[in-house]
N, C-alpha and C positions, 0 to 999 in steps of 0.2 A: 151140912151145917146150916142151921136155921137162924133167921133173924126176923124178929117181929117188927112190922111196919104198919103205919096207918095212912089212910088217904088224907091228902091236904087239899082243901077247897079254896082257901084264900092264898093268893100269891102276892109277889111284890115285897113291900117294906115289912110285911109281917114276918118275913124270914128272920130278920134281926131279933124279933121278939122270941122266936122259937129257939134261937141259939142261946139266949139268956135263960131259957127254961130247961136247958140241957138237951134240947132236941136239935136235929139237923134236917134241913130240907133236902129232899132227894128226888130224882127222876128215875123211872125205869122205862126202857124202850128197847125195841128189837125189830128185826125184819119180820113184817107180817103181824106185829102186835101193836095194840093200842098203847100210847104213852100214858103213864100214870104219874101224878104228882103225889109225893109221899113225905112222911116225916119218920124219923127213926131216932131212938135214944142214942145220944153220943157215946156214953160209956159202953153200951152194948155193941155198937158198931165198931169202936176201937178194939174191943176184945176179939170180935170176929175177924177184923182186918189183920190183926197181929198173927192170927192162926192161919187164915186163908190166903192172904195176899191178893193178888189180882188174877190168879190162875186156878183157883179152887171154886167149885160151885157153891154158891150161897143161895139157899132157898128162902126167898122173901115170903114170910107168912102174912098174907093180906086177907083179913076176914076168914073165909073158909077155903082159900086157895093157897097153894105153895107155888111160887114162881121161881124156876131155876134161873139164876143169873150169875154173871161175873161182875166183880167190882171194876168198872171201866175207868173211872176218873174220880180222884178225891181232890177237891179244891180247898185251899187253905188261905187264911188271912195272911197277907204278905208281911204284916208287922208282928202279929202274935204267933203265927203258925197254927192257930186253931182251925179245925175242920169246920167249914161253913157251907159246904154243898157236896153232894155225892151223886154220881151217875152210875146206875146199874144197867148192864146190858143183858136183856133176856135172851135165852138160848133155847134151841130145840135139842134135846139130848141125843137124838138120832141123826143129827146133821153135823158134819165136821166144820170146825171153825179154825181161823188162824189167830195166833196170839204170840206176843213176845214173852219169853220165859227168862227170868234172871239166871245168871250163871253164878255158881258158888265155888270159889277157888279153895281147894282143900290142900292142906299141908304146905310144905316148903320145897322150893326147887333146889336140888343139890348143887347145881351150877352157881347159884347165888351164894351159897354158904362156902363151897369149896373152891370155886374159881373166881370169886368176887365179881360175878356178873350182876346185871340189873334186870329185874323181872319187868317185862312190858306187857300189861294186860290190854289187848287190842280192842276187845268188846266186853260189855257187861251184861248183855242179854242177847237172845237169839230167837228168830221167828220160827215157829213150828206150826204144824197142822195136825189136828186130832179131834176126836169126839170130845165134847165138853167134859165128860166124866173121866177122860184119859189124860187131860192136860197135866203135865208135871208141875208141881209147886216151884221147883227149881231144878237145874241141871248141874251136876257136880263136874268140876274140872280138877283132875288129880295132877298136882304140880310135881309129884315125885318123879315123873318121867323126864323132866327137864334136867338131865345130868351133864350136859355139855353146853358150851357157849354157842349161840346162834341156832340152838335146837328149838323147835316150835311145836305147839299143839294146834291141830287143825280141826275144823268142824267135823271132818270125817272121823276124827278120833273120839268124839263125844259118845258116851253110852246112854242111849235112851230106849224106852220100851218099844217093842215092835209096833205098837199101835200109834206111835208118835213119829211124824215125818219132819225132819229138819229141812227148812226151805232155803237156807243160804247155800252158796256154792261149797262143795266139799273141801276145796283148798283155801277157804277163808281162814286166816290166822286168828286164833283165839288168844294165845299167849306165847311169848318167846323170851329167851334170856339173851341179852346182848352184852358185849364187853363194855367195861367202863371206859369212857373216852379219856385218853391221856391229855392232861393240860399242856398246852403249847405255850412256851414263853413268848411274851409279847415282844415284838422287835423294838430295839432301842431307837427312840426318836432322834432324828438327826436334824439339826438346825441348818437348813440349806443356805440361809443367808450368810452364816458364819463360814461355811465351806467356800461360798462364792468369794467372800472378802479375802479369805486366806489364799485362794487361788490367784486372785488379782495381785496380792502382795508378793507372792512368789514370782509371778511374771515380771513385775516391776523390778524386783531384785535381780532377776536374770538379765533383763534389758540393761540395767545400770552396769552390771559386771561386764557385759559384752561391749558396752560403749567405752569403758576404761581400757579394756584390752585392745580395742581398735586404735585408741590414741597412742598407746605404747608402740604400736606397729608403725 
């Protein structure tokens, strides 16, 4: 997937002007490579980002070169949500890299529908190692296997290509179905002061009755 970019010579406040022109400032860097300051068309970047995400190689077309990169970070305005800066990480296609791949939960857990359980998704992404060209866009998690309460899907259950290595512990829980917690009735509040007063009244009544009986004797 290709994305046309141009070099950016001016830095600093000029970035705001670029955003107004429909351009976004960007940086490309990587181990052993020179950092480059770039600009990219915002509509074109958003189109590529929707298709590629953060784990698909994007070739930055810079003058006569194509730089294989991954979209490393997309910074947005905290008020408007508009993209205002992009970091690309340049890779070597013959060297393995580590990356976090998002999980896509597919279908419905039978234990949720039939046994009224609650689905708990423990993680949303998982770290893997692979050559840049072998990185999966996402990893599917099939929920149909969760057919009983307290049953779980573990990292060892995930299906990935042979060229991809999952880096988390095999027993890492990905998703599980747990029983619905029964509501426990709140204990009735007791006014201790009233109990104490009532106790004292009973005692006084017993003492008075005892005194009357002693006089009769």
